[in-house]
N, C-alpha and C positions, 0 to 999 in steps of 0.2 A: 504493500500500500504506500510506503514512504516514497519510493521512486516515482510512483504515479502522481502523488500530490505535489512533489517537487517539480516534476515536469509540467504539470498543469499550472502551477503558480508561475513558473518561468514564462510559459506561453502567454498567460494573462498579462504579465508585466510588459512583455514585448508588444502585445496588442495595444495596451494602454499608451505606451510611448509612441507607437505608430499613429494612434489617434490624436495625441496631444500636439505633435509637431506641426501638422498642417493647420490645426486650429490656432496655434500661437502665431503662425505666420500670416493669418488673415488680417486685412486692414480693419481699422476701427469702424468703418462704415458698415462692416458685416458683423459687428459684435452682437447685435440683436438676434440675427439669424443663428449665430453660433450658440448663444444662450438657449434658444428654442431647440436647436438640435441636441444640445446636451440634456435638456429636460426630457425630450422625446426618448433619448437613449436610456435614461434612467427608468422611464415608464415601461419601455419595451423590455428592459432587463428584468424588471419585476414580473412582467407578464410571462417571459420565458421561464423564469424560476418557478412560477405557478404551474406552467405546463410540465416542467420536470417533476414537480411534486406530485401532480396527478398521475403521471406515468409511473412513478415509483410506487404509488399507492395501488396501482392496478386499475384505476378508474379511467385511464386513457390508454388505448392500444398503441403499439409502436407505429402502425400505419397512420392513425389519427394524429399522433404526436408529430410525425414528419410533415404531414400536410399542414398542421397548425403552425409549425415552425417556419415552413416555407412561406406561408401567408404572412407571418409576422415579419420575416425578412423583407418581403415585398413592400409591406406597409411602411417599414422603417426607411427603406431606400427612398420611397416617395416623400417621406417627411423631411429627409435631409437633403433633398435636391436644392441646389443653390437658388437664392432669391433673385439674383441677377444673372442673366445668361450672356451678357456682353463683356468685352474687355478681358484683362488678364486675371480678374478675380474668379473666373470660372474654374481655373485649374485647381486651386486649393479645395474647392467644394467637391470636385471629383475625387481627390485624394481622401477627403473625409468619408465619402460614400464607400469607397473601396475598403478603408480601414474598418468601417462598421461591419461590412460583409465578412471580413476576417474575424472580427471580434465576437460576433454573435455565437458561432459554434463554441468558442472558448468560454463564453458566459454559460453555455449549457453545461460544460464540464464543472464549472464552479458551482452552479446551481445544484447539480447532482451531488457534489461533495457536501453541500450544506443541508440539502433537504431530502436527498435520496438515501440509498442504502450502500455506502461505500464498502461495507464488509462483504457485500455480494461479489465484489471484484476479487476477493481472495479465493483462489482455487480450493483451499481447504474447506471453505464454507459452502461451496457449490455442490449441488446434487445432480447427477446425470438425469436428464429429462427422460421421462418415460415415452416410449415410441407411441405416436398417435395411432389410435385405432382406425383402421381403414375399413369402411363399410363396403362390402362386396355386392356385386349385382344380385347374387343369390339372396343375400340378406334383405336387399331392397324389395325383391320380388316377394319374399316372405312377409315383410311388413305390409305390403299392399294386399296380399291375400288375407292376412289377419284382419285388416280393415274391412275388406269385402265381407268376410264372415261375420264381423260384428254388426255391419249394416243389415245383414239378413235378419238379425235378431232385433234390430232397431231401425226399421225402414223409414221412420218419420224424421230421421236425422238429416235434414237438408244440407247442412254444412259438411257433414261426413260424406254425402254423395258427391258434392262438388270437389272435395279433396280427393276422393277416389277417382273421379273423372279426370282431374288434372294429373294424377299419378299414372293412370292408364295412358294418357296422352304422352307423358314423358317417356314411358316405356315403348311407345309406338303401337299400342293396342287401341287403335282408333275406334273400332266398332264398339268395344267395351266402354270406352270413354264416352261415346255418344249415348249409350244405354244408361250410364250412370248419371249423365246430365239430365236425361229424361225423368229421373227419379226425384229431381229437385226443382219442380216448376215454381215453387214459392220464392226461391231465390233467383233462378235463372231468368224468369219472364220479365223481371223489372231491373235487371242489371245488364247494361249494354255490352260490357266486356265479356260477361259470361255467355250472353246470346251469341256474340261473335265467335267465341271459342267453341261453343256448341255447334254453330254452323260450320266452322272449319273442320272439326273432326267428322261431322256428318258427310261433308263434301269429300274428304279424303277417303273415308271408308266406302263411300258410294261412287267415287270417281266422277262426281258431277255436283254442281251447285244448283241444278234445276230442282224445283220443288221445295221441300222443307228447308234446306239451307238458305235459299234465297229469301224465303219468308222470314226466317230468323234475322237475316242481315237487314232486311227492310225495317223490321221492328227496332233493331239496334240503331239504325240510322236516325229514326225518329227520336230516340232517347238521347243520342249523342252524335249529332250530325258532323261535328268537327273532329271526332276522334280519328287519328290517322290509321290505326289498325282496322277499324271498321271500314274506312274508305278504301283501304287496300283490298279487303275481301269483296267489297261492293264492286270495285273495278275488275277483280278477277271474275266475278260472276257475270258482269256485263261483257267482258271479253269472251267468255265461254259461249255466250249466245250471239257473238259477232256484233254486239252493239259497241263498236269501238269508240264512238263519240262519247258515250256515257263512261266507258272505261277510262278514257283520257281525262274526262272531267273529274272523276273520283280521284284518280292518281295525282292530278295536279294539285288538288286540295290537300292531299296527304303529303306530297313532297314539300309543300310550303311550310310544313311544321317540322321537317327534318333538318338536321344540321347540314348546311351547304358543304358539299365535298365529302360527306361521310359515305361509308360503304353502302348504307341503306339508301341514301339519296341517289347515288350513282346507279345502283341496281334498278331503282324505280324509274329513273330517267331513261335507262335503256329499255325498260318495258313500255314506257310512253312512246318512245321512238318506234318501237316495233308495232305498237298499236296504230300509230299514224301511218306507217308504211302499209299495214294491212288495210286500213281504211282507204288509202289512195288506190291500192290494187282493186278493192271492191268497187270504188267509184269508176275506175277505168274500165272494169269489166262490164258495168251496167250501161255504159254509153254505147 
């Protein structure tokens, strides 16, 4: 532990010196901005120490800690941006920002030393982690089957039927998924996303949207006309019956809600282009 603390202390001192030098060289006209940056640094240091404390207590996961620390660094950099962007005064401000970026990870080490559990760094105090239990496909199948058996004894459990339907869908057992959805009309009939999911597994198991799947999609559209998932299915149903104009309209409304350039948006844009090409071929053939 002693070498670790000595090294951490040395690094913090070096960072403090690196931060102080450019601040001391700043002209008097920037003194107010310097004071504000120092105050912000103190505030963010306290916030970082609080994050370290929460991680040490186990109330904050490692992933959430890293995300919060990154956001804290971004906010601090924005706070210490130079007040004036012209002339030679801009150079010391850039040095300050860079020094802060280096200092923040070191503050994390200090915060852990004060609020965390330094003894945990001692190999003698650590215990080997137990290997994580891996759930096998057979175990998942077994859990699903037990759920199905329980629902046979309690057929009025609508939430259980929906859970079973989703489980069957995850396993690729689409016909059984559709049958489970049919057991929970009290939940499905008034939930647009469940209606869309029910329509999807019905269409997959029956190889067509015609009939009941289309009826379910129409009902879902009335309940949530802007939902992109429902619009995707509505477009697929329209494309199946060669109503390319409606398919394009549905998909254009869906793509407007997707992140531009994302894989989903690019895939949907490709589908829209194919539908337009098919529409043009159909119009050419009818002339």
